[in-house]
C-alpha positions as CSV (number, residue, x, y, z in Angstrom):
1,M,28.1,22.8,31.7
2,G,25.4,21.3,29.5
3,M,24.0,17.8,29.3
4,P,24.7,16.1,25.9
5,C,21.6,14.4,24.5
6,Q,20.0,13.3,21.3
7,V,16.4,13.9,20.2
8,N,15.0,10.7,18.5
9,S,11.6,10.1,16.8
10,I,12.4,6.5,15.6
11,V,13.3,3.7,18.0
12,R,16.3,2.0,16.3
13,L,17.6,-1.0,18.3
14,K,20.3,-3.6,17.9
15,R,19.9,-7.0,19.5
16,S,22.5,-6.0,22.1
17,Q,20.3,-3.1,23.1
18,G,17.3,-5.3,23.7
19,Y,15.6,-5.6,20.2
20,P,13.0,-8.3,20.9
21,D,13.5,-11.8,19.3
22,R,9.8,-11.9,18.6
23,L,7.3,-9.1,18.4
24,T,3.9,-9.6,19.8
25,L,1.1,-7.1,19.9
26,H,0.6,-5.3,23.3
27,E,3.7,-6.9,24.7
28,Q,6.1,-4.6,26.7
29,H,9.9,-4.7,26.4
30,R,12.6,-3.0,28.4
31,V,15.5,-1.7,26.3
32,A,18.6,0.4,26.8
33,K,20.5,2.8,24.6
34,S,23.8,4.5,25.4
35,G,23.8,8.2,26.1
36,Y,21.0,10.5,27.1
37,R,18.1,10.5,24.5
38,I,14.8,12.3,24.3
39,F,11.9,10.5,22.8
40,P,8.2,11.4,22.4
41,L,6.1,9.6,25.0
42,D,2.6,8.0,24.6
43,V,2.6,8.4,20.8
44,P,3.4,5.6,18.2
45,L,7.0,5.5,16.9
46,Q,8.4,3.2,14.3
47,L,10.6,0.4,15.7
48,V,13.5,-0.4,13.3
49,D,16.3,-2.9,13.5
50,D,20.0,-2.2,12.9
51,D,19.5,-2.5,9.1
52,W,16.8,0.3,9.2
53,I,14.0,-2.2,8.5
54,A,10.7,-1.1,10.2
55,H,8.8,-3.9,11.8
56,A,6.2,-2.3,14.1
57,D,5.0,0.8,15.9
58,V,5.7,1.1,19.6
59,V,4.7,3.5,22.3
60,I,7.2,4.4,25.0
61,R,5.5,4.0,28.4
62,S,8.5,5.1,30.5
63,L,12.0,6.6,30.0
64,T,14.8,6.8,32.5
65,W,18.2,8.5,32.4
66,E,20.9,7.0,34.5
67,N,24.7,6.5,34.3
68,Q,24.9,7.7,30.7
69,T,22.2,5.3,29.6
70,T,18.6,5.8,28.5
71,T,16.3,3.0,29.5
72,L,12.9,2.6,27.8
73,T,9.8,0.5,28.5
74,L,8.0,0.2,25.2
75,E,4.8,-1.4,24.1
76,V,4.1,-2.9,20.7
77,V,0.9,-1.3,19.4
78,R,1.0,-2.3,15.7
79,L,2.8,-5.0,13.7
80,Y,3.5,-4.3,10.1
81,E,2.2,-7.0,7.7
82,S,5.3,-6.5,5.6
83,P,8.4,-4.9,7.1
84,F,9.9,-2.2,5.0
85,A,13.2,-0.3,4.6
86,L,13.4,3.3,5.9
87,K,16.8,4.0,4.2
């Protein structure tokens, strides 16, 4: 029996998943996504909102799988001067 999982290279979050109300450089946030997901650790990834607008680069500092949920601790490492659409 296999473990279902997704491989992600962009951190796309809804407010309900923990998308920060305000992004501040070097601040850490704890967020949760349903299902088991694989993300690269310790490298910058784009942080996008539910509308696929990129606002910042984040680095995932920790990742935990538990009860069909992936919990991430991420750190904002770059804020974009002008957010932009990825789609």
